[in-house]
VMD Tcl script that builds the backbone (N, CA, C; Angstrom):
set m [mol new atoms 240]
animate dup $m
set s [atomselect $m all]
$s set {name element resname resid chain x y z} {
  {N N MET 1 A 200.059 14.864 -30.618}
  {CA C MET 1 A 200.623 13.553 -30.379}
  {C C MET 1 A 200.257 13.111 -28.970}
  {N N VAL 2 A 199.902 11.859 -28.812}
  {CA C VAL 2 A 199.528 11.311 -27.524}
  {C C VAL 2 A 200.782 10.849 -26.799}
  {N N LYS 3 A 200.903 11.286 -25.555}
  {CA C LYS 3 A 202.044 10.871 -24.754}
  {C C LYS 3 A 201.789 9.488 -24.195}
  {N N THR 4 A 202.829 8.670 -24.129}
  {CA C THR 4 A 202.703 7.348 -23.529}
  {C C THR 4 A 203.575 7.293 -22.287}
  {N N ILE 5 A 203.200 6.406 -21.370}
  {CA C ILE 5 A 203.950 6.248 -20.130}
  {C C ILE 5 A 203.985 4.773 -19.784}
  {N N GLU 6 A 205.089 4.337 -19.261}
  {CA C GLU 6 A 205.189 2.948 -18.837}
  {C C GLU 6 A 204.319 2.747 -17.612}
  {N N THR 7 A 203.620 1.626 -17.561}
  {CA C THR 7 A 202.760 1.336 -16.428}
  {C C THR 7 A 203.594 0.948 -15.225}
  {N N ASN 8 A 203.401 1.689 -14.148}
  {CA C ASN 8 A 204.076 1.409 -12.891}
  {C C ASN 8 A 203.064 1.611 -11.781}
  {N N VAL 9 A 202.505 0.510 -11.289}
  {CA C VAL 9 A 201.456 0.564 -10.282}
  {C C VAL 9 A 201.956 1.209 -8.999}
  {N N ASP 10 A 203.236 1.096 -8.683}
  {CA C ASP 10 A 203.775 1.627 -7.451}
  {C C ASP 10 A 204.216 3.089 -7.552}
  {N N ALA 11 A 203.848 3.775 -8.610}
  {CA C ALA 11 A 204.304 5.143 -8.815}
  {C C ALA 11 A 203.669 6.131 -7.850}
  {N N GLY 12 A 202.553 5.781 -7.218}
  {CA C GLY 12 A 201.944 6.651 -6.225}
  {C C GLY 12 A 200.897 7.579 -6.787}
  {N N ALA 13 A 200.498 8.533 -5.941}
  {CA C ALA 13 A 199.403 9.443 -6.263}
  {C C ALA 13 A 199.730 10.376 -7.426}
  {N N GLY 14 A 200.984 10.598 -7.713}
  {CA C GLY 14 A 201.369 11.492 -8.787}
  {C C GLY 14 A 200.924 11.029 -10.152}
  {N N ARG 15 A 200.597 9.746 -10.297}
  {CA C ARG 15 A 200.171 9.221 -11.601}
  {C C ARG 15 A 198.876 9.871 -12.065}
  {N N ASP 16 A 197.955 10.145 -11.140}
  {CA C ASP 16 A 196.701 10.790 -11.531}
  {C C ASP 16 A 196.986 12.145 -12.165}
  {N N PHE 17 A 197.849 12.928 -11.536}
  {CA C PHE 17 A 198.195 14.244 -12.052}
  {C C PHE 17 A 198.944 14.126 -13.377}
  {N N GLU 18 A 199.860 13.158 -13.472}
  {CA C GLU 18 A 200.589 12.947 -14.720}
  {C C GLU 18 A 199.641 12.576 -15.850}
  {N N CYS 19 A 198.633 11.784 -15.540}
  {CA C CYS 19 A 197.639 11.398 -16.541}
  {C C CYS 19 A 196.872 12.629 -17.004}
  {N N GLN 20 A 196.476 13.483 -16.074}
  {CA C GLN 20 A 195.780 14.720 -16.437}
  {C C GLN 20 A 196.643 15.586 -17.344}
  {N N LEU 21 A 197.917 15.718 -16.992}
  {CA C LEU 21 A 198.819 16.519 -17.819}
  {C C LEU 21 A 198.953 15.932 -19.216}
  {N N ALA 22 A 199.031 14.622 -19.290}
  {CA C ALA 22 A 199.205 13.968 -20.585}
  {C C ALA 22 A 197.997 14.178 -21.488}
  {N N MET 23 A 196.815 14.306 -20.907}
  {CA C MET 23 A 195.600 14.461 -21.701}
  {C C MET 23 A 195.130 15.902 -21.827}
  {N N SER 24 A 195.752 16.830 -21.139}
  {CA C SER 24 A 195.227 18.195 -21.068}
  {C C SER 24 A 195.153 18.890 -22.424}
  {N N ASP 25 A 196.150 18.757 -23.262}
  {CA C ASP 25 A 196.122 19.414 -24.573}
  {C C ASP 25 A 194.980 18.877 -25.436}
  {N N GLN 26 A 194.825 17.565 -25.473}
  {CA C GLN 26 A 193.761 16.962 -26.268}
  {C C GLN 26 A 192.393 17.309 -25.688}
  {N N PHE 27 A 192.307 17.400 -24.373}
  {CA C PHE 27 A 191.051 17.777 -23.723}
  {C C PHE 27 A 190.652 19.193 -24.126}
  {N N ARG 28 A 191.604 20.103 -24.106}
  {CA C ARG 28 A 191.335 21.478 -24.526}
  {C C ARG 28 A 190.887 21.541 -25.986}
  {N N LEU 29 A 191.550 20.783 -26.842}
  {CA C LEU 29 A 191.151 20.738 -28.251}
  {C C LEU 29 A 189.729 20.200 -28.406}
  {N N LEU 30 A 189.403 19.163 -27.665}
  {CA C LEU 30 A 188.069 18.569 -27.727}
  {C C LEU 30 A 187.000 19.565 -27.286}
  {N N THR 31 A 187.221 20.237 -26.168}
  {CA C THR 31 A 186.231 21.188 -25.682}
  {C C THR 31 A 186.129 22.403 -26.603}
  {N N GLU 32 A 187.246 22.861 -27.158}
  {CA C GLU 32 A 187.199 23.981 -28.109}
  {C C GLU 32 A 186.432 23.588 -29.371}
  {N N PHE 33 A 186.653 22.377 -29.843}
  {CA C PHE 33 A 185.932 21.880 -31.014}
  {C C PHE 33 A 184.429 21.874 -30.739}
  {N N ALA 34 A 184.034 21.380 -29.564}
  {CA C ALA 34 A 182.614 21.324 -29.207}
  {C C ALA 34 A 182.023 22.725 -29.069}
  {N N GLU 35 A 182.789 23.651 -28.481}
  {CA C GLU 35 A 182.315 25.034 -28.353}
  {C C GLU 35 A 182.114 25.671 -29.723}
  {N N HIS 36 A 183.069 25.472 -30.624}
  {CA C HIS 36 A 182.954 26.033 -31.971}
  {C C HIS 36 A 181.809 25.405 -32.753}
  {N N ALA 37 A 181.426 24.207 -32.387}
  {CA C ALA 37 A 180.293 23.549 -33.035}
  {C C ALA 37 A 178.961 24.063 -32.494}
  {N N GLY 38 A 179.033 24.894 -31.432}
  {CA C GLY 38 A 177.816 25.508 -30.909}
  {C C GLY 38 A 177.305 24.964 -29.594}
  {N N TRP 39 A 178.010 24.009 -29.005}
  {CA C TRP 39 A 177.571 23.447 -27.731}
  {C C TRP 39 A 177.970 24.383 -26.596}
  {N N SER 40 A 177.114 24.485 -25.577}
  {CA C SER 40 A 177.421 25.320 -24.415}
  {C C SER 40 A 178.339 24.556 -23.474}
  {N N TRP 41 A 178.969 25.286 -22.574}
  {CA C TRP 41 A 179.911 24.643 -21.650}
  {C C TRP 41 A 179.222 23.588 -20.796}
  {N N ASP 42 A 177.956 23.845 -20.377}
  {CA C ASP 42 A 177.289 22.857 -19.528}
  {C C ASP 42 A 176.868 21.621 -20.328}
  {N N GLU 43 A 176.521 21.807 -21.617}
  {CA C GLU 43 A 176.219 20.649 -22.457}
  {C C GLU 43 A 177.472 19.807 -22.676}
  {N N ILE 44 A 178.593 20.466 -22.878}
  {CA C ILE 44 A 179.867 19.759 -23.060}
  {C C ILE 44 A 180.228 18.995 -21.794}
  {N N ALA 45 A 180.090 19.659 -20.650}
  {CA C ALA 45 A 180.424 19.013 -19.379}
  {C C ALA 45 A 179.558 17.783 -19.135}
  {N N MET 46 A 178.255 17.907 -19.395}
  {CA C MET 46 A 177.364 16.761 -19.184}
  {C C MET 46 A 177.692 15.614 -20.138}
  {N N ALA 47 A 178.009 15.945 -21.381}
  {CA C ALA 47 A 178.375 14.905 -22.341}
  {C C ALA 47 A 179.651 14.189 -21.897}
  {N N LEU 48 A 180.631 14.956 -21.429}
  {CA C LEU 48 A 181.879 14.353 -20.967}
  {C C LEU 48 A 181.657 13.481 -19.735}
  {N N LEU 49 A 180.783 13.919 -18.840}
  {CA C LEU 49 A 180.468 13.098 -17.661}
  {C C LEU 49 A 179.811 11.782 -18.066}
  {N N GLU 50 A 178.879 11.852 -19.006}
  {CA C GLU 50 A 178.215 10.632 -19.479}
  {C C GLU 50 A 179.205 9.695 -20.160}
  {N N LEU 51 A 180.073 10.258 -20.991}
  {CA C LEU 51 A 181.084 9.435 -21.658}
  {C C LEU 51 A 182.033 8.807 -20.648}
  {N N THR 52 A 182.396 9.569 -19.619}
  {CA C THR 52 A 183.264 9.044 -18.570}
  {C C THR 52 A 182.570 7.923 -17.816}
  {N N ASP 53 A 181.302 8.105 -17.505}
  {CA C ASP 53 A 180.535 7.067 -16.820}
  {C C ASP 53 A 180.472 5.795 -17.659}
  {N N ASP 54 A 180.248 5.948 -18.972}
  {CA C ASP 54 A 180.228 4.789 -19.872}
  {C C ASP 54 A 181.584 4.096 -19.908}
  {N N TYR 55 A 182.646 4.887 -19.915}
  {CA C TYR 55 A 184.005 4.325 -19.937}
  {C C TYR 55 A 184.276 3.525 -18.669}
  {N N VAL 56 A 183.916 4.095 -17.528}
  {CA C VAL 56 A 184.130 3.406 -16.247}
  {C C VAL 56 A 183.332 2.110 -16.208}
  {N N ALA 57 A 182.085 2.164 -16.641}
  {CA C ALA 57 A 181.253 0.956 -16.650}
  {C C ALA 57 A 181.855 -0.116 -17.553}
  {N N ALA 58 A 182.366 0.278 -18.704}
  {CA C ALA 58 A 182.967 -0.684 -19.629}
  {C C ALA 58 A 184.239 -1.287 -19.054}
  {N N MET 59 A 185.016 -0.490 -18.350}
  {CA C MET 59 A 186.256 -0.989 -17.773}
  {C C MET 59 A 185.993 -1.898 -16.582}
  {N N ARG 60 A 184.930 -1.660 -15.853}
  {CA C ARG 60 A 184.608 -2.479 -14.683}
  {C C ARG 60 A 183.885 -3.763 -15.048}
  {N N THR 61 A 183.294 -3.832 -16.215}
  {CA C THR 61 A 182.473 -4.976 -16.602}
  {C C THR 61 A 183.193 -6.312 -16.423}
  {N N PRO 62 A 184.437 -6.460 -16.859}
  {CA C PRO 62 A 185.074 -7.760 -16.659}
  {C C PRO 62 A 185.377 -8.050 -15.187}
  {N N LEU 63 A 185.443 -7.024 -14.364}
  {CA C LEU 63 A 185.825 -7.204 -12.968}
  {C C LEU 63 A 184.648 -7.416 -12.037}
  {N N GLU 64 A 183.506 -6.856 -12.365}
  {CA C GLU 64 A 182.356 -6.909 -11.478}
  {C C GLU 64 A 181.150 -7.465 -12.218}
  {N N PRO 65 A 180.328 -8.238 -11.520}
  {CA C PRO 65 A 179.114 -8.731 -12.173}
  {C C PRO 65 A 178.166 -7.564 -12.434}
  {N N PRO 66 A 177.392 -7.634 -13.512}
  {CA C PRO 66 A 176.452 -6.550 -13.805}
  {C C PRO 66 A 175.407 -6.419 -12.713}
  {N N VAL 67 A 175.030 -5.194 -12.420}
  {CA C VAL 67 A 174.023 -4.917 -11.408}
  {C C VAL 67 A 172.731 -4.566 -12.122}
  {N N ALA 68 A 171.661 -5.223 -11.707}
  {CA C ALA 68 A 170.366 -4.933 -12.315}
  {C C ALA 68 A 169.921 -3.545 -11.872}
  {N N HIS 69 A 169.531 -2.727 -12.829}
  {CA C HIS 69 A 169.065 -1.384 -12.530}
  {C C HIS 69 A 167.552 -1.425 -12.357}
  {N N THR 70 A 167.117 -1.629 -11.127}
  {CA C THR 70 A 165.692 -1.660 -10.845}
  {C C THR 70 A 165.353 -0.512 -9.917}
  {N N ARG 71 A 164.141 -0.062 -10.020}
  {CA C ARG 71 A 163.679 1.008 -9.146}
  {C C ARG 71 A 163.358 0.425 -7.776}
  {N N PHE 72 A 163.698 1.163 -6.735}
  {CA C PHE 72 A 163.386 0.748 -5.382}
  {C C PHE 72 A 161.903 0.957 -5.138}
  {N N ALA 73 A 161.228 -0.080 -4.718}
  {CA C ALA 73 A 159.811 0.021 -4.378}
  {C C ALA 73 A 159.646 -0.479 -2.952}
  {N N PRO 74 A 159.351 0.415 -2.013}
  {CA C PRO 74 A 159.216 -0.031 -0.623}
  {C C PRO 74 A 158.061 -1.005 -0.482}
  {N N LYS 75 A 158.263 -1.998 0.349}
  {CA C LYS 75 A 157.214 -2.989 0.585}
  {C C LYS 75 A 156.179 -2.397 1.531}
  {N N SER 76 A 154.950 -2.759 1.273}
  {CA C SER 76 A 153.860 -2.302 2.119}
  {C C SER 76 A 153.807 -3.172 3.366}
  {N N ASN 77 A 153.451 -2.593 4.470}
  {CA C ASN 77 A 153.312 -3.357 5.712}
  {C C ASN 77 A 151.968 -4.045 5.818}
  {N N THR 78 A 151.065 -3.783 4.895}
  {CA C THR 78 A 149.762 -4.427 4.935}
  {C C THR 78 A 149.843 -5.761 4.229}
  {N N ARG 79 A 148.915 -6.652 4.564}
  {CA C ARG 79 A 148.921 -7.996 3.989}
  {C C ARG 79 A 147.861 -8.166 2.913}
  {N N HIS 80 A 147.330 -7.134 2.377}
  {CA C HIS 80 A 146.318 -7.251 1.340}
  {C C HIS 80 A 146.737 -6.638 0.046}
}
mol reanalyze $m
mol bondsrecalc $m
mol representation Tube
mol addrep $m
């Protein structure tokens, strides 16, 4: 069962820890499921990092304008 909590922005730094506690059982189940499916711990960790990055990007999208992902190419000092 997923635990719910009332949103209180002024609750302080303890909210991060409370959030971790609320998700810890499901997180363990998820990683155990992935391990039993044959994935290694580092593959699981990388997948979770990518999913987290996607989640953060999706949550920030309404707040921040999209940033163009272009490769940095230094300009040449020559004029030809």
